[in-house]
GULOGU-556261 format. One line per 5 residues: number of its first residue (from 0); their letters; for each residue x, y, z of N, C-alpha, C, CB. Coordinates in nm, 3 decimals. Glycine has a CB too. Example, Ala and Ser with C-alpha at 12.3 -4.5 7.8 and 13.67 -1.06 7.14 Angstrom:
// GULOGU-556261
0	AS	1.319/-0.569/0.780/1.230/-0.450/0.780/1.320/-0.330/0.780/1.131/-0.447/0.905; 1.285/-0.225/0.708/1.367/-0.106/0.714/1.290/0.003/0.787/1.408/-0.060/0.572
This chain:
// GULOGU-556261
0	XXXXX	-4.001/-16.030/13.787/-4.009/-15.997/13.644/-4.089/-15.869/13.622/-4.073/-16.113/13.564; -4.201/-15.854/13.694/-4.285/-15.737/13.673/-4.215/-15.607/13.709/-4.412/-15.751/13.753; -4.126/-15.612/13.806/-4.054/-15.489/13.843/-3.968/-15.440/13.727/-3.967/-15.513/13.967; -3.917/-15.531/13.644/-3.837/-15.492/13.528/-3.925/-15.430/13.419/-3.762/-15.613/13.472; -4.047/-15.481/13.406/-4.142/-15.423/13.311/-4.177/-15.281/13.353/-4.271/-15.510/13.300
5	XXXXX	-4.207/-15.263/13.481/-4.244/-15.131/13.532/-4.126/-15.035/13.523/-4.293/-15.141/13.676; -4.006/-15.083/13.556/-3.887/-14.998/13.547/-3.867/-14.950/13.404/-3.762/-15.075/13.596; -3.882/-15.041/13.309/-3.869/-15.005/13.167/-3.974/-14.903/13.127/-3.881/-15.131/13.077; -4.098/-14.924/13.170/-4.205/-14.831/13.136/-4.179/-14.693/13.195/-4.340/-14.884/13.185; -4.134/-14.689/13.320/-4.109/-14.560/13.384/-3.999/-14.483/13.312/-4.071/-14.581/13.531
10	XXXXX	-3.900/-14.556/13.261/-3.797/-14.492/13.179/-3.862/-14.430/13.054/-3.687/-14.595/13.138; -3.936/-14.513/12.982/-3.991/-14.468/12.854/-4.098/-14.361/12.872/-4.049/-14.585/12.778; -4.166/-14.360/12.984/-4.269/-14.260/13.010/-4.212/-14.119/13.006/-4.335/-14.286/13.145; -4.084/-14.106/13.037/-4.019/-13.975/13.038/-4.017/-13.913/12.898/-3.876/-13.987/13.092; -4.025/-13.997/12.794/-4.020/-13.945/12.658/-4.144/-13.864/12.623/-4.003/-14.060/12.559
15	XXXXX	-4.252/-13.882/12.700/-4.373/-13.804/12.677/-4.350/-13.656/12.708/-4.488/-13.857/12.762; -4.254/-13.629/12.795/-4.227/-13.491/12.838/-4.092/-13.441/12.789/-4.234/-13.481/12.989; -4.020/-13.522/12.713/-3.891/-13.481/12.659/-3.911/-13.415/12.524/-3.795/-13.603/12.646; -3.884/-13.287/12.517/-3.909/-13.212/12.393/-3.804/-13.244/12.287/-3.911/-13.061/12.422; -3.846/-13.244/12.163/-3.753/-13.260/12.051/-3.665/-13.135/12.044/-3.830/-13.283/11.916
20	XXXXX	-3.534/-13.157/12.062/-3.444/-13.044/12.076/-3.427/-12.963/11.947/-3.310/-13.093/12.122; -3.452/-13.026/11.832/-3.445/-12.950/11.708/-3.540/-12.833/11.709/-3.476/-13.040/11.591; -3.660/-12.853/11.764/-3.760/-12.745/11.769/-3.724/-12.642/11.874/-3.900/-12.803/11.797; -3.667/-12.690/11.983/-3.625/-12.597/12.089/-3.513/-12.506/12.039/-3.579/-12.675/12.215; -3.411/-12.568/11.979/-3.294/-12.493/11.934/-3.326/-12.398/11.819/-3.185/-12.588/11.892
25	XXXXX	-3.421/-12.436/11.734/-3.454/-12.352/11.618/-3.551/-12.240/11.654/-3.514/-12.438/11.506; -3.604/-12.246/11.777/-3.690/-12.138/11.825/-3.833/-12.140/11.773/-3.631/-12.009/11.789; -3.893/-12.259/11.765/-4.034/-12.267/11.725/-4.119/-12.188/11.825/-4.081/-12.416/11.717; -4.200/-12.097/11.774/-4.279/-12.007/11.859/-4.416/-12.067/11.888/-4.294/-11.870/11.793; -4.415/-12.173/11.965/-4.539/-12.243/11.997/-4.536/-12.281/12.144/-4.558/-12.370/11.907
30	XXXXX	-4.649/-12.265/12.210/-4.653/-12.291/12.354/-4.623/-12.437/12.385/-4.790/-12.254/12.410; -4.671/-12.528/12.301/-4.650/-12.671/12.326/-4.578/-12.731/12.208/-4.785/-12.745/12.351; -4.453/-12.777/12.231/-4.372/-12.837/12.125/-4.385/-12.989/12.125/-4.226/-12.796/12.141; -4.349/-13.048/12.013/-4.354/-13.194/11.997/-4.258/-13.263/12.094/-4.320/-13.233/11.853; -4.305/-13.368/12.157/-4.220/-13.450/12.244/-4.155/-13.561/12.162/-4.301/-13.509/12.363
35	XXXXX	-4.057/-13.626/12.221/-3.992/-13.740/12.155/-4.094/-13.852/12.133/-3.872/-13.791/12.239; -4.180/-13.874/12.231/-4.283/-13.979/12.219/-4.377/-13.948/12.102/-4.363/-13.992/12.350; -4.409/-13.822/12.081/-4.498/-13.785/11.972/-4.429/-13.803/11.836/-4.545/-13.641/11.988; -4.299/-13.779/11.832/-4.224/-13.806/11.709/-4.231/-13.955/11.676/-4.076/-13.760/11.723; -4.213/-14.039/11.778/-4.221/-14.184/11.757/-4.359/-14.223/11.705/-4.190/-14.259/11.888
40	XXXXX	-4.464/-14.166/11.763/-4.600/-14.192/11.716/-4.614/-14.153/11.569/-4.702/-14.115/11.802; -4.562/-14.036/11.533/-4.570/-13.991/11.394/-4.500/-14.086/11.299/-4.511/-13.853/11.381; -4.383/-14.137/11.342/-4.309/-14.232/11.258/-4.388/-14.360/11.237/-4.174/-14.265/11.322; -4.451/-14.409/11.343/-4.530/-14.531/11.331/-4.649/-14.512/11.237/-4.580/-14.575/11.469; -4.715/-14.398/11.247/-4.830/-14.371/11.160/-4.788/-14.360/11.014/-4.901/-14.242/11.205
45	XXXXX	-4.674/-14.295/10.989/-4.624/-14.284/10.852/-4.587/-14.421/10.796/-4.501/-14.191/10.847; -4.523/-14.502/10.877/-4.482/-14.636/10.832/-4.603/-14.719/10.794/-4.402/-14.707/10.942; -4.707/-14.713/10.875/-4.829/-14.789/10.847/-4.893/-14.740/10.718/-4.929/-14.778/10.964; -4.897/-14.608/10.698/-4.959/-14.551/10.579/-4.883/-14.590/10.452/-4.966/-14.400/10.592; -4.750/-14.579/10.458/-4.670/-14.612/10.339/-4.678/-14.761/10.308/-4.522/-14.572/10.361
50	XXXXX	-4.675/-14.844/10.411/-4.688/-14.988/10.389/-4.825/-15.023/10.331/-4.665/-15.065/10.521; -4.926/-14.948/10.368/-5.061/-14.972/10.317/-5.077/-14.928/10.173/-5.163/-14.902/10.404; -4.991/-14.837/10.129/-5.001/-14.780/9.994/-4.914/-14.853/9.893/-4.963/-14.634/9.997; -4.802/-14.908/9.938/-4.705/-14.970/9.848/-4.673/-15.113/9.892/-4.577/-14.887/9.841; -4.641/-15.196/9.795/-4.603/-15.335/9.823/-4.451/-15.340/9.838/-4.652/-15.432/9.709
55	XXXXX	-4.404/-15.309/9.959/-4.260/-15.297/9.982/-4.195/-15.428/10.027/-4.234/-15.191/10.086; -4.279/-15.526/10.060/-4.229/-15.657/10.105/-4.132/-15.643/10.222/-4.160/-15.729/9.988; -4.177/-15.569/10.322/-4.099/-15.549/10.443/-4.155/-15.633/10.556/-4.097/-15.401/10.483; -4.069/-15.665/10.652/-4.113/-15.729/10.775/-4.166/-15.616/10.864/-3.996/-15.810/10.846; -4.296/-15.591/10.858/-4.353/-15.476/10.926/-4.350/-15.490/11.078/-4.494/-15.453/10.880
60	XXXXX	-4.352/-15.611/11.128/-4.338/-15.628/11.273/-4.203/-15.575/11.317/-4.354/-15.777/11.314; -4.099/-15.609/11.240/-3.965/-15.560/11.272/-3.959/-15.408/11.256/-3.859/-15.627/11.183; -4.019/-15.356/11.149/-4.018/-15.212/11.123/-4.082/-15.136/11.239/-4.092/-15.180/10.992; -4.201/-15.177/11.280/-4.273/-15.104/11.384/-4.202/-15.114/11.518/-4.415/-15.157/11.396; -4.141/-15.229/11.544/-4.068/-15.244/11.670/-3.940/-15.159/11.667/-4.033/-15.393/11.695
65	XXXXX	-3.873/-15.157/11.553/-3.751/-15.079/11.539/-3.780/-14.930/11.556/-3.685/-15.105/11.403; -3.888/-14.883/11.496/-3.925/-14.743/11.509/-3.966/-14.708/11.652/-4.038/-14.710/11.412; -4.032/-14.801/11.718/-4.079/-14.778/11.854/-3.963/-14.756/11.950/-4.165/-14.894/11.902; -3.856/-14.834/11.933/-3.743/-14.824/12.027/-3.633/-14.730/11.978/-3.684/-14.961/12.050; -3.651/-14.672/11.860/-3.543/-14.593/11.800/-3.499/-14.475/11.886/-3.586/-14.543/11.666
70	XXXXX	-3.593/-14.410/11.953/-3.559/-14.292/12.034/-3.545/-14.328/12.182/-3.665/-14.184/12.016; -3.541/-14.455/12.213/-3.539/-14.501/12.351/-3.420/-14.445/12.428/-3.536/-14.652/12.356; -3.307/-14.431/12.359/-3.186/-14.384/12.426/-3.200/-14.242/12.479/-3.070/-14.392/12.331; -3.295/-14.166/12.427/-3.308/-14.027/12.468/-3.372/-14.011/12.605/-3.388/-13.952/12.366; -3.405/-14.124/12.668/-3.443/-14.121/12.808/-3.324/-14.074/12.892/-3.491/-14.262/12.856
75	XXXXX	-3.205/-14.116/12.853/-3.085/-14.088/12.932/-2.988/-13.992/12.864/-3.015/-14.215/12.962; -2.978/-13.996/12.732/-2.885/-13.908/12.663/-2.959/-13.795/12.594/-2.803/-13.988/12.561; -2.890/-13.687/12.559/-2.958/-13.574/12.495/-3.014/-13.612/12.358/-2.862/-13.457/12.480; -3.113/-13.536/12.315/-3.165/-13.547/12.178/-3.073/-13.464/12.090/-3.317/-13.498/12.167; -2.963/-13.527/12.047/-2.860/-13.454/11.974/-2.913/-13.402/11.840/-2.738/-13.543/11.950
80	XXXXX	-2.869/-13.282/11.803/-2.901/-13.225/11.673/-2.772/-13.190/11.602/-2.992/-13.100/11.688; -2.784/-13.139/11.481/-2.667/-13.102/11.402/-2.584/-12.996/11.472/-2.710/-13.052/11.264; -2.646/-12.920/11.559/-2.575/-12.813/11.631/-2.484/-12.867/11.740/-2.674/-12.717/11.692; -2.502/-12.991/11.779/-2.422/-13.049/11.887/-2.287/-13.103/11.840/-2.499/-13.159/11.954; -2.268/-13.109/11.708/-2.139/-13.148/11.651/-2.089/-13.281/11.706/-2.036/-13.040/11.677
85	XXXXX	-2.175/-13.381/11.706/-2.137/-13.515/11.751/-2.141/-13.610/11.631/-2.231/-13.566/11.865; -2.044/-13.698/11.621/-2.039/-13.789/11.507/-2.140/-13.901/11.525/-1.898/-13.847/11.491; -2.174/-13.966/11.415/-2.265/-14.079/11.420/-2.206/-14.190/11.507/-2.295/-14.132/11.278; -2.076/-14.212/11.494/-2.010/-14.318/11.572/-2.020/-14.290/11.722/-1.862/-14.331/11.530; -1.999/-14.166/11.760/-2.008/-14.129/11.902/-2.151/-14.146/11.952/-1.960/-13.984/11.924
90	XXXXX	-2.246/-14.104/11.870/-2.386/-14.114/11.912/-2.429/-14.260/11.924/-2.476/-14.041/11.813; -2.391/-14.342/11.829/-2.429/-14.484/11.832/-2.371/-14.553/11.956/-2.381/-14.555/11.705; -2.250/-14.517/11.992/-2.186/-14.577/12.109/-2.260/-14.540/12.237/-2.038/-14.534/12.119; -2.294/-14.413/12.251/-2.371/-14.368/12.367/-2.509/-14.432/12.368/-2.383/-14.216/12.367; -2.570/-14.441/12.251/-2.703/-14.499/12.237/-2.707/-14.642/12.288/-2.748/-14.494/12.092
95	XXXXX	-2.613/-14.722/12.244/-2.610/-14.863/12.283/-2.591/-14.878/12.434/-2.498/-14.936/12.208; -2.504/-14.796/12.490/-2.480/-14.801/12.635/-2.608/-14.771/12.712/-2.369/-14.701/12.674; -2.681/-14.669/12.670/-2.802/-14.629/12.741/-2.915/-14.730/12.723/-2.848/-14.492/12.693; -2.927/-14.786/12.604/-3.032/-14.885/12.581/-3.009/-15.011/12.663/-3.041/-14.920/12.433; -2.884/-15.048/12.678/-2.852/-15.164/12.764/-2.898/-15.138/12.907/-2.700/-15.194/12.761
100	XXXXX	-2.880/-15.015/12.954/-2.922/-14.981/13.090/-3.074/-14.978/13.101/-2.864/-14.846/13.132; -3.141/-14.919/13.004/-3.286/-14.905/13.007/-3.356/-15.040/13.000/-3.333/-14.815/12.893; -3.300/-15.133/12.924/-3.364/-15.264/12.903/-3.311/-15.372/12.997/-3.346/-15.308/12.759; -3.225/-15.333/13.089/-3.168/-15.431/13.183/-3.278/-15.504/13.260/-3.072/-15.361/13.281; -3.273/-15.636/13.256/-3.372/-15.717/13.326/-3.481/-15.772/13.235/-3.435/-15.636/13.433
105	XXXXX	-3.499/-15.714/13.118/-3.598/-15.766/13.023/-3.544/-15.892/12.957/-3.633/-15.660/12.916; -3.628/-15.994/12.946/-3.583/-16.122/12.893/-3.544/-16.113/12.745/-3.693/-16.227/12.910; -3.604/-16.019/12.672/-3.572/-16.004/12.530/-3.483/-15.882/12.505/-3.701/-15.991/12.447; -3.400/-15.852/12.602/-3.309/-15.739/12.588/-3.220/-15.753/12.464/-3.222/-15.725/12.713; -3.174/-15.875/12.439/-3.084/-15.897/12.324/-3.152/-15.860/12.192/-3.039/-16.044/12.320
110	XXXXX	-3.283/-15.886/12.182/-3.355/-15.853/12.060/-3.360/-15.702/12.041/-3.498/-15.910/12.064; -3.385/-15.628/12.149/-3.391/-15.482/12.142/-3.255/-15.425/12.103/-3.437/-15.423/12.276; -3.151/-15.478/12.160/-3.015/-15.433/12.127/-2.983/-15.465/11.981/-2.912/-15.499/12.220; -3.023/-15.583/11.936/-2.999/-15.624/11.798/-3.071/-15.530/11.700/-3.046/-15.768/11.776; -3.195/-15.494/11.731/-3.270/-15.403/11.645/-3.207/-15.263/11.644/-3.416/-15.394/11.692
115	XXXXX	-3.155/-15.222/11.758/-3.086/-15.093/11.765/-2.962/-15.093/11.676/-3.045/-15.061/11.911; -2.884/-15.200/11.684/-2.765/-15.210/11.599/-2.802/-15.216/11.451/-2.683/-15.335/11.637; -2.910/-15.287/11.421/-2.954/-15.299/11.282/-2.994/-15.162/11.227/-3.073/-15.399/11.271; -3.066/-15.085/11.306/-3.104/-14.951/11.262/-2.981/-14.865/11.238/-3.196/-14.885/11.367; -2.888/-14.869/11.332/-2.768/-14.785/11.321/-2.679/-14.823/11.203/-2.688/-14.794/11.450
120	XXXXX	-2.676/-14.951/11.169/-2.591/-14.997/11.058/-2.656/-14.972/10.921/-2.561/-15.146/11.073; -2.787/-14.969/10.916/-2.863/-14.938/10.793/-2.824/-15.027/10.676/-2.843/-14.793/10.755; -2.814/-15.156/10.701/-2.777/-15.249/10.595/-2.895/-15.332/10.545/-2.668/-15.340/10.643; -3.000/-15.343/10.624/-3.117/-15.419/10.582/-3.222/-15.322/10.526/-3.176/-15.503/10.700; -3.313/-15.375/10.444/-3.415/-15.288/10.385/-3.508/-15.232/10.492/-3.497/-15.364/10.280
125	XXXXX	-3.530/-15.307/10.600/-3.614/-15.257/10.709/-3.546/-15.140/10.780/-3.645/-15.369/10.809; -3.415/-15.152/10.802/-3.342/-15.046/10.871/-3.336/-14.918/10.787/-3.199/-15.092/10.905; -3.315/-14.933/10.657/-3.312/-14.817/10.568/-3.449/-14.749/10.565/-3.269/-14.860/10.425; -3.554/-14.831/10.558/-3.691/-14.777/10.559/-3.716/-14.698/10.687/-3.795/-14.891/10.545; -3.676/-14.754/10.801/-3.695/-14.686/10.930/-3.617/-14.556/10.937/-3.654/-14.778/11.045
130	XXXXX	-3.496/-14.558/10.883/-3.413/-14.437/10.880/-3.482/-14.329/10.797/-3.273/-14.468/10.823; -3.535/-14.366/10.683/-3.605/-14.271/10.597/-3.732/-14.217/10.666/-3.642/-14.336/10.463; -3.804/-14.305/10.732/-3.924/-14.263/10.805/-3.887/-14.162/10.913/-3.995/-14.385/10.867; -3.783/-14.192/10.988/-3.739/-14.105/11.097/-3.706/-13.966/11.046/-3.618/-14.166/11.168; -3.641/-13.958/10.930/-3.601/-13.829/10.875/-3.719/-13.754/10.813/-3.493/-13.849/10.770
135	XXXXX	-3.800/-13.823/10.738/-3.907/-13.752/10.667/-4.019/-13.709/10.761/-3.963/-13.841/10.556; -4.034/-13.778/10.872/-4.134/-13.734/10.970/-4.095/-13.597/11.026/-4.148/-13.837/11.085; -3.965/-13.575/11.044/-3.917/-13.444/11.089/-3.949/-13.337/10.986/-3.765/-13.448/11.116; -3.928/-13.371/10.858/-3.956/-13.275/10.751/-4.105/-13.241/10.746/-3.910/-13.330/10.616; -4.188/-13.341/10.767/-4.332/-13.318/10.766/-4.375/-13.231/10.884/-4.408/-13.452/10.770
140	XXXXX	-4.318/-13.257/11.000/-4.351/-13.175/11.117/-4.301/-13.032/11.098/-4.290/-13.236/11.245; -4.182/-13.018/11.037/-4.129/-12.884/11.009/-4.224/-12.807/10.918/-3.989/-12.894/10.943; -4.278/-12.876/10.817/-4.372/-12.811/10.724/-4.499/-12.769/10.796/-4.407/-12.906/10.606; -4.547/-12.853/10.886/-4.668/-12.821/10.962/-4.644/-12.697/11.048/-4.710/-12.941/11.050; -4.531/-12.694/11.119/-4.498/-12.577/11.200/-4.486/-12.452/11.113/-4.368/-12.601/11.277
145	XXXXX	-4.426/-12.470/10.995/-4.408/-12.358/10.902/-4.543/-12.302/10.858/-4.325/-12.402/10.780; -4.631/-12.390/10.814/-4.762/-12.347/10.766/-4.846/-12.282/10.877/-4.838/-12.465/10.707; -4.821/-12.322/11.000/-4.893/-12.264/11.112/-4.832/-12.131/11.157/-4.896/-12.361/11.229; -4.722/-12.092/11.093/-4.662/-11.962/11.121/-4.578/-11.954/11.247/-4.768/-11.862/11.131; -4.529/-12.070/11.294/-4.449/-12.069/11.417/-4.302/-12.105/11.392/-4.509/-12.166/11.518
150	XXXXX	-4.266/-12.126/11.264/-4.129/-12.162/11.227/-4.072/-12.044/11.149/-4.125/-12.296/11.142; -3.983/-11.969/11.213/-3.931/-11.846/11.154/-3.819/-11.875/11.053/-3.879/-11.755/11.265; -3.830/-11.812/10.936/-3.733/-11.834/10.828/-3.592/-11.792/10.869/-3.777/-11.756/10.702; -3.580/-11.678/10.935/-3.448/-11.631/10.977/-3.385/-11.725/11.079/-3.457/-11.490/11.034; -3.465/-11.780/11.169/-3.414/-11.878/11.265/-3.366/-12.003/11.194/-3.522/-11.914/11.367
155	XXXXX	-3.441/-12.046/11.093/-3.404/-12.167/11.018/-3.271/-12.146/10.945/-3.514/-12.204/10.917; -3.246/-12.024/10.901/-3.123/-11.996/10.828/-2.998/-12.014/10.914/-3.126/-11.855/10.773; -3.014/-12.007/11.046/-2.900/-12.027/11.136/-2.838/-12.164/11.114/-2.942/-12.011/11.283; -2.921/-12.263/11.084/-2.871/-12.399/11.062/-2.782/-12.409/10.939/-2.987/-12.496/11.049; -2.792/-12.315/10.848/-2.709/-12.319/10.727/-2.561/-12.319/10.762/-2.742/-12.200/10.637
160	XXXXX	-2.527/-12.261/10.875/-2.386/-12.257/10.919/-2.330/-12.396/10.944/-2.373/-12.173/11.044; -2.419/-12.495/10.962/-2.377/-12.631/10.994/-2.383/-12.724/10.871/-2.463/-12.689/11.105; -2.422/-12.671/10.757/-2.445/-12.754/10.639/-2.326/-12.760/10.544/-2.563/-12.702/10.564; -2.216/-12.697/10.580/-2.095/-12.708/10.500/-2.110/-12.655/10.359/-2.052/-12.850/10.495; -2.052/-12.727/10.264/-2.048/-12.680/10.125/-2.185/-12.678/10.059/-1.955/-12.767/10.045
165	XXXXX	-2.285/-12.742/10.119/-2.420/-12.743/10.061/-2.503/-12.622/10.104/-2.492/-12.870/10.100; -2.450/-12.541/10.194/-2.528/-12.431/10.252/-2.584/-12.337/10.147/-2.442/-12.353/10.348; -2.499/-12.292/10.055/-2.542/-12.195/9.954/-2.651/-12.254/9.864/-2.423/-12.150/9.869; -2.630/-12.379/9.821/-2.728/-12.446/9.734/-2.863/-12.459/9.804/-2.677/-12.584/9.692; -2.860/-12.499/9.932/-2.983/-12.517/10.008/-3.057/-12.385/10.024/-2.953/-12.578/10.146
170	XXXXX	-2.984/-12.279/10.055/-3.046/-12.149/10.072/-3.110/-12.100/9.942/-2.944/-12.047/10.122; -3.043/-12.122/9.830/-3.095/-12.079/9.700/-3.224/-12.152/9.663/-2.991/-12.099/9.592; -3.238/-12.276/9.710/-3.355/-12.356/9.676/-3.470/-12.338/9.776/-3.316/-12.503/9.670; -3.447/-12.259/9.879/-3.545/-12.247/9.987/-3.618/-12.114/9.985/-3.477/-12.264/10.120; -3.749/-12.121/10.003/-3.831/-12.001/10.006/-3.893/-11.978/10.144/-3.941/-12.011/9.901
175	XXXXX	-3.884/-12.079/10.230/-3.940/-12.067/10.364/-3.861/-12.156/10.459/-4.091/-12.106/10.364; -3.892/-12.151/10.587/-3.815/-12.220/10.689/-3.807/-12.371/10.667/-3.875/-12.193/10.825; -3.921/-12.433/10.641/-3.921/-12.580/10.627/-3.847/-12.625/10.502/-4.064/-12.632/10.624; -3.842/-12.540/10.400/-3.766/-12.575/10.279/-3.620/-12.605/10.312/-3.774/-12.462/10.175; -3.565/-12.531/10.407/-3.424/-12.550/10.443/-3.401/-12.690/10.497/-3.380/-12.445/10.547
180	XXXXX	-3.490/-12.735/10.585/-3.477/-12.870/10.641/-3.502/-12.975/10.533/-3.575/-12.891/10.759; -3.602/-12.951/10.451/-3.637/-13.047/10.345/-3.523/-13.062/10.246/-3.765/-13.002/10.273; -3.464/-12.950/10.203/-3.356/-12.957/10.105/-3.229/-13.017/10.165/-3.326/-12.818/10.050; -3.208/-12.995/10.293/-3.093/-13.057/10.359/-3.107/-13.209/10.360/-3.079/-13.005/10.503; -3.229/-13.257/10.384/-3.252/-13.402/10.393/-3.265/-13.469/10.256/-3.376/-13.429/10.473
185	XXXXX	-3.287/-13.395/10.151/-3.318/-13.453/10.020/-3.220/-13.561/9.974/-3.322/-13.343/9.918; -3.088/-13.541/9.985/-2.995/-13.644/9.937/-3.007/-13.778/10.010/-2.854/-13.595/9.951; -3.064/-13.777/10.130/-3.081/-13.900/10.206/-3.181/-13.995/10.139/-3.127/-13.868/10.347; -3.263/-13.942/10.048/-3.365/-14.023/9.981/-3.334/-14.047/9.834/-3.499/-13.956/9.994; -3.212/-14.019/9.792/-3.176/-14.029/9.650/-3.201/-14.166/9.589/-3.031/-13.994/9.632
190	XXXXX	-3.190/-14.271/9.671/-3.204/-14.407/9.619/-3.344/-14.463/9.642/-3.102/-14.498/9.683; -3.440/-14.379/9.675/-3.575/-14.428/9.706/-3.679/-14.336/9.642/-3.597/-14.436/9.860; -3.738/-14.380/9.532/-3.833/-14.299/9.458/-3.958/-14.266/9.538/-3.872/-14.369/9.330; -4.000/-14.358/9.623/-4.120/-14.333/9.703/-4.099/-14.216/9.797/-4.159/-14.459/9.783; -3.986/-14.215/9.866/-3.959/-14.108/9.961/-3.925/-13.977/9.890/-3.845/-14.148/10.053
195	XXXXX	-3.862/-13.984/9.774/-3.833/-13.862/9.698/-3.964/-13.793/9.658/-3.749/-13.895/9.572; -4.059/-13.873/9.611/-4.189/-13.817/9.572/-4.263/-13.764/9.693/-4.274/-13.924/9.500; -4.255/-13.838/9.803/-4.322/-13.796/9.926/-4.265/-13.664/9.977/-4.309/-13.905/10.035; -4.134/-13.648/9.966/-4.070/-13.525/10.011/-4.119/-13.406/9.929/-3.917/-13.538/10.002; -4.132/-13.425/9.798/-4.185/-13.318/9.713/-4.329/-13.284/9.751/-4.177/-13.358/9.565
200	XXXXX	-4.408/-13.385/9.779/-4.547/-13.362/9.819/-4.554/-13.284/9.951/-4.623/-13.496/9.832; -4.463/-13.316/10.042/-4.459/-13.244/10.170/-4.423/-13.098/10.147/-4.357/-13.310/10.267; -4.323/-13.075/10.064/-4.281/-12.938/10.036/-4.395/-12.856/9.975/-4.160/-12.937/9.941; -4.481/-12.920/9.897/-4.589/-12.850/9.828/-4.718/-12.838/9.908/-4.618/-12.919/9.699; -4.719/-12.885/10.031/-4.840/-12.872/10.114/-4.876/-12.724/10.133/-4.819/-12.941/10.251
205	XXXXX	-5.005/-12.700/10.149/-5.052/-12.564/10.175/-5.129/-12.562/10.308/-5.143/-12.513/10.058; -5.161/-12.443/10.353/-5.235/-12.429/10.478/-5.370/-12.500/10.472/-5.255/-12.281/10.511; -5.429/-12.506/10.354/-5.557/-12.576/10.337/-5.545/-12.724/10.364/-5.611/-12.554/10.196; -5.429/-12.780/10.336/-5.408/-12.925/10.353/-5.405/-12.966/10.500/-5.278/-12.967/10.286; -5.368/-12.875/10.587/-5.353/-12.914/10.729/-5.467/-12.865/10.817/-5.222/-12.862/10.783
210	X	-5.569/-12.804/10.755/-5.683/-12.757/10.835/-5.768/-12.876/10.879/-5.770/-12.657/10.755
């Protein structure tokens, strides 16, 4: 049994050194970029903070576990971004295959697979919350990189080519690099007032806020 625990850990340990490809592809000018494991940590911290601030009546054990394993598939598959032109269906299929391999031998493998499917389907309030956390953590990190002067506006504009009919609207509403990512993600929070307000607060952060 212990060999399966160690095998699982050795898989997941790789996420500490797996860089978030969004930052790589967008050309963040920083010597040390965020890893996938650090993104997961950020999501967990945000979830705890929001749960502590609002009475959302969520199963937080499920939320924290779902967020913890959400990026697990990136041990084996790429950290796909909008530039990779892969559909959600294709990504979910690859994700499930890789998670089955990574968790092989664990007695609660079925629970991990079930949580993965629940996140991907986004039908429960916990799954929707986790999806929102996953997205807004990226926006917050983008703002931090922007305020630190390592996120170039012209580089960010390259992503506009992938935004379809919303490209012009997003560009008109954006004054800096992180605005482009924030405005792209905005419709994802249309049905959640807490996240809509949080997104506005993130957009309005200043350099003084992150010192």
